[in-house]
C-alpha positions in Angstrom: -32.4 -11.2 10.1 -29.4 -9.3 11.3 -26.7 -11.4 13.0 -26.1 -9.9 16.4 -24.8 -12.9 18.4 -21.6 -14.9 18.5 -20.3 -17.9 20.3 -16.6 -18.5 21.0 -15.8 -22.0 22.1 -12.8 -21.7 24.4 -13.1 -24.7 26.7 -10.4 -27.0 25.4 -7.3 -28.1 27.3 -4.9 -26.5 24.9 -2.7 -29.6 24.9 -0.9 -28.6 21.7 0.6 -25.6 23.5 1.8 -27.5 26.6 3.6 -26.8 28.9 2.7 -23.1 28.4 -1.0 -23.8 28.6 -0.8 -25.9 31.8 -1.6 -22.9 34.1 -2.4 -20.2 31.5 -5.4 -20.7 29.2 -4.1 -20.9 25.6 -6.6 -18.2 24.7 -4.7 -15.9 27.1 -1.3 -16.5 25.5 -0.3 -13.0 24.1 0.4 -12.0 20.6 2.5 -8.9 21.1 0.5 -7.1 23.7 -3.0 -8.7 23.5 -4.2 -12.2 24.4 -5.4 -14.2 21.5 -9.0 -14.2 22.7 -9.1 -10.4 22.5 -8.3 -10.5 18.8 -11.2 -12.9 18.3 -13.7 -10.8 20.3 -12.6 -7.7 18.5 -13.3 -9.3 15.2 -16.8 -10.4 16.2 -17.5 -6.9 17.6 -16.1 -5.2 14.5 -18.5 -7.3 12.3 -21.5 -6.1 14.3 -22.0 -8.8 17.0 -23.5 -7.1 20.0 -23.8 -10.2 22.3 -20.9 -12.6 22.6 -20.9 -15.9 24.6 -17.5 -17.3 25.5 -17.7 -21.0 26.5 -15.0 -21.8 29.0 -14.1 -24.6 31.4 -12.5 -25.0 34.8 -9.3 -23.1 35.3 -10.1 -20.5 32.7 -11.3 -17.7 34.9 -8.5 -15.5 33.6 -10.5 -15.0 30.4 -13.5 -13.6 32.2 -11.2 -11.4 34.3 -9.6 -10.0 31.2 -12.9 -8.6 29.9 -13.9 -7.2 33.3 -13.1 -3.7 34.7 -10.2 -3.3 37.1 -10.8 0.1 38.8 -7.6 0.0 40.9 -5.4 -0.4 37.8 -7.4 2.1 35.8 -7.0 4.7 38.6 -3.3 4.0 38.8 -2.9 4.5 35.0 -4.8 7.8 35.1 -2.8 9.0 38.1 0.5 8.3 36.2 -0.7 10.0 33.0 -1.0 6.8 31.0 -4.3 7.7 29.4 -3.9 5.7 26.2 -3.4 2.5 28.3 -6.4 3.4 30.4 -8.6 4.0 27.4 -7.5 0.6 25.8 -8.4 -1.2 29.0 -11.8 0.4 29.2 -12.4 -0.3 25.5 -11.6 -4.0 26.0 -14.5 -4.3 28.5 -16.9 -2.4 26.3 -16.4 -4.2 23.0 -19.8 -6.0 23.4 -22.1 -7.6 26.0 -19.8 -10.5 26.8 -21.1 -13.4 28.9 -19.6 -16.7 29.9 -20.8 -20.3 30.5 -18.8 -23.4 31.3 -18.6 -26.6 29.4 -18.3 -29.0 32.3 -17.5 -32.0 30.2 -15.2 -32.1 27.2 -17.6 -33.8 24.8 -16.7 -32.0 21.6 -17.3 -28.8 19.7 -20.9 -29.6 19.0 -21.6 -30.2 22.7 -19.9 -26.9 23.5 -22.0 -24.9 20.9 -25.2 -26.6 22.2 -24.5 -24.9 25.6 -25.3 -21.6 23.8 -28.9 -22.6 22.8 -30.7 -20.4 25.3 -28.3 -17.5 24.6 -28.9 -17.7 20.8 -32.6 -18.4 20.8 -34.2 -18.4 17.4 -31.5 -16.3 15.7 -28.6 -16.9 13.3 -25.2 -16.7 15.0 -21.5 -16.6 14.5 -19.1 -19.2 15.7 -15.5 -18.1 16.1 -13.1 -20.7 17.4 -10.7 -19.7 20.2 -7.7 -21.3 18.4 -7.9 -19.1 15.3 -6.8 -15.5 15.0 -7.5 -14.1 11.5 -6.1 -10.7 10.4 -8.1 -9.1 7.5 -9.1 -5.7 6.3 -12.8 -6.8 6.3 -13.4 -9.1 9.4 -14.0 -12.6 8.3 -17.2 -12.6 10.4 -18.4 -9.7 8.3 -17.6 -11.6 5.1 -19.8 -14.4 6.3 -22.6 -12.0 7.3 -22.6 -10.5 3.8 -23.0 -14.0 2.3 -25.8 -14.8 4.7 -27.6 -11.6 3.8 -27.5 -12.6 0.2 -28.4 -16.4 0.5 -30.0 -16.9 3.9 -28.1 -20.1 4.4 -25.5 -21.2 6.9 -22.1 -19.9 5.9 -18.7 -21.5 6.4 -15.3 -19.8 6.3 -13.2 -22.0 4.1 -9.7 -22.0 2.7 -7.6 -24.6 0.9 -5.1 -26.6 2.9 -2.2 -28.8 1.7 -3.2 -32.2 0.6 -1.0 -33.8 3.2 -2.9 -31.9 5.9 -6.5 -32.4 4.7 -6.9 -35.5 6.9 -6.8 -33.2 10.0 -9.7 -31.1 8.8 -13.2 -31.4 7.3 -13.1 -31.7 3.5 -15.8 -29.7 1.6 -17.7 -30.9 -1.5 -17.9 -27.6 -3.4 -19.7 -26.2 -6.4 -18.6 -22.7 -7.6 -21.2 -19.9 -7.4 -19.0 -16.9 -8.3 -15.8 -15.3 -7.2 -14.9 -16.7 -3.7 -18.4 -18.2 -3.0 -19.2 -21.9 -3.2 -22.3 -24.1 -2.6 -21.5 -26.9 -0.2 -23.8 -29.9 -0.1 -21.6 -32.5 1.6 -18.4 -32.8 3.6 -16.3 -35.4 5.4 -14.6 -35.0 8.7 -10.9 -36.0 8.9 -11.1 -38.0 5.6 -9.0 -41.1 5.1 -6.2 -40.8 2.5 -7.8 -40.3 -0.9 -11.3 -39.9 0.5 -11.5 -36.1 0.5 -13.9 -34.2 -1.6 -11.6 -31.2 -2.1 -8.8 -29.4 -0.3 -11.2 -26.8 1.0 -11.7 -27.0 4.8 -13.7 -25.1 7.4 -11.1 -22.9 9.2 -12.2 -21.2 12.3 -15.4 -19.4 11.4 -19.0 -20.3 10.8 -22.4 -18.6 10.6 -25.1 -21.0 11.6 -28.9 -20.9 11.7 -30.7 -22.0 14.9 -31.9 -25.3 13.3 -28.4 -26.6 14.1 -29.3 -27.0 17.8 -31.9 -29.7 17.2 -29.5 -31.5 15.0 -26.7 -31.4 17.5 -29.1 -32.6 20.2 -29.7 -35.9 18.3 -26.1 -36.2 16.9 -24.2 -39.4 17.6 -20.6 -39.1 18.7 -18.2 -38.9 15.7 -14.4 -38.6 15.4 -12.6 -39.1 18.7 -15.9 -40.2 20.3 -17.0 -36.6 20.6 -20.0 -34.7 19.3 -18.5 -32.9 16.3 -20.1 -29.7 15.0 -19.1 -30.6 11.5 -21.2 -33.7 11.6 -24.2 -31.5 12.4 -23.3 -29.0 9.7 -23.0 -31.8 7.2 -26.7 -32.6 8.0 -27.6 -29.0 7.2 -25.5 -29.1 4.0 -27.2 -32.3 2.8 -30.6 -30.9 3.5 -30.5 -27.3 2.2 -26.9 -26.5 1.4 -24.4 -24.2 2.9 -22.4 -21.3 1.5 -18.6 -21.6 1.6 -16.8 -18.3 1.7 -13.2 -18.6 0.7 -12.3 -15.8 3.0 -9.7 -13.1 2.5 -7.4 -12.9 5.5 -4.3 -14.3 7.2 -5.2 -17.1 9.6 -3.0 -18.1 12.5 -3.7 -21.3 14.4 -2.5 -20.3 17.9 -2.7 -23.9 19.0 0.1 -24.7 16.5 3.6 -23.7 17.8 5.0 -22.6 14.4 1.8 -20.7 13.5 1.8 -19.0 16.8 5.4 -17.8 16.3 4.4 -16.6 12.8 1.6 -14.6 14.4 4.0 -13.0 16.8 6.4 -12.0 14.0 3.8 -10.8 11.4 1.5 -9.0 13.8 4.6 -7.6 15.5 5.9 -6.2 12.2 2.6 -4.4 11.8 2.4 -3.0 15.3 3.3 0.7 15.6 5.4 0.1 18.7 7.4 -2.9 17.6 7.3 -3.0 13.8 10.4 -0.9 12.9 12.7 -2.3 15.6 11.5 -5.9 14.9 12.1 -5.5 11.2 15.6 -4.2 11.9 16.3 -7.1 14.2 15.1 -9.7 11.7 17.3 -8.1 9.0 20.3 -8.3 11.3 19.9 -12.1 11.5 20.6 -12.6 7.8 
């Protein structure tokens, strides 16, 4: 079955980016000239997702406004001859069929994804976390879709992290299949020191089958007293296995201050309007 739907959980407080995220949703913090959420929506759309659900919370209306049309601004841009800007604004609102729902209580990632059950129905779907911008030639979401087309199992975007950091993530129990593909039949969320399976962790992207909803519904709270999606994915892995895709791409955790600054620099260097001048500026600092 072709994957046509995607869920983007974007309801969190963004506490790691305070005070910037106090009044501005962290998903709306810009990288060069686009908010981080737009990079994520663009990835899902480029991979082939036609319907995208963004899960928000109170105070995040700016995300919905960003993907809406603004006729007054569009008319002003056309009147002043700024056709490229006009076209970019229109394109933003036409990336996919984008809908929104609120997570009224912060009860964890699993609870957020469960809010999308009626949206997904009986179809496989992508999950792209609102904290993670990943720049790649082939969208990571498409890399997961290709693995799903071959194996028909839930697929997880994974990469290795430093051993000192694995306790912050979910550690995968992996068995090599070929190239960058692994069979995952177990995992542990936020492992205690020395209790990790491997240094491979899920980083920002999943492709899940609809069976996950029934599992989440009966999931007991896990780490932090919240319903963690990785606990439900572990149940799937134990039962039928998941495919781990060691994805090709540069990931930026925009909830991490240093990673966010790196995104500004590296994406800024690749941007046609800022790249040359930014490179010259960086060189002048040496």
